[in-house]
N, C-alpha and C positions, 0 to 999 in steps of 0.2 A: 393725384399729382403724378405727372410723368417724370421719370428719373433719367437724366442724361449722364452717361458714364464717361469718365476721363481718367486714364491711368498714366501718370507721368513719372512713375518710379524709375529711378536710374538715369533719368535725363540730366544733362549738365545744365548748370546755371547759365543763363536766365530762362532757358526754355520752359521749365515747369510753370514759372510765374507768367510768362507770355501766353502760354496755351490756356492757363486757367483764366486769365483776364479776358482773353478772346471768348472763352466759353461764358463768362459772366455777361458779356455784352450781347451774346446771342440767346441768352436765357429768357424764355417767355414767362409770363406771370404764373402760369399753371405748371411750371417745370421746376425741378430741383437738380442741382449738379452734385453728383457723387464723385468726389475726387480721391484718388489713391495716390499717395506720395510717400517718399522715403524718410521724411522728417517733418516736424511741425513747421508750417510756413508762416511765421509771424508777420512778415511784411504783406503777404497775401491776405491775411485776416484783416489787416488794417485797410487794405484796398477794398475788400468786400464790404466792410462797415461803411466806408466812404461812398459806396455805390448803393447803400440801402439794403444790403443783403444780410440776413441773419444766418447763423451757422451753428453746427454741432460738430464735435471732433471726437474720435475714438482711436486709441492705439490698440491694434489687434495683436501685434507682435513687434519685436524689435525691428525698427525700420519699415513698419507697415502701418501707416496712418490712413484713416478714412475720414473724410470730411464731407458734410452735406450742406449745401448752400441753397437758400431759397429767398424769393422776393416777398411772397405772401406772408401774412401775419398768422394764418391759421395752421392747424396741424401740429403734431408732435414730431419735431425733427429728430429728437433723440430716438424715439421708437422706430421711425422710418430708417434712420441710419443703422440701427441694430439689425433691422430686417435686411437691409442691403448687404450687411457684413455676414449675415447668417449666425449672429450671436444673440 
């Protein structure tokens, strides 16, 4: 699975949400989106679910959230996310 990286930490509302949704729309079946953001984006998670994406989330440090979104049903997203984060 190819990983697409998107870092929206520190951007003002609504830019993180807009960029992430645009990345969802461009995501191919064999790709996953690794999103870094400064807080847990609850509305974005609801949008992802509505678009048929599954996700995993991990807080690495205060204000450093990593999320991995994918369309496919296979693969261990939690393990892949930990690999992306280096933990």
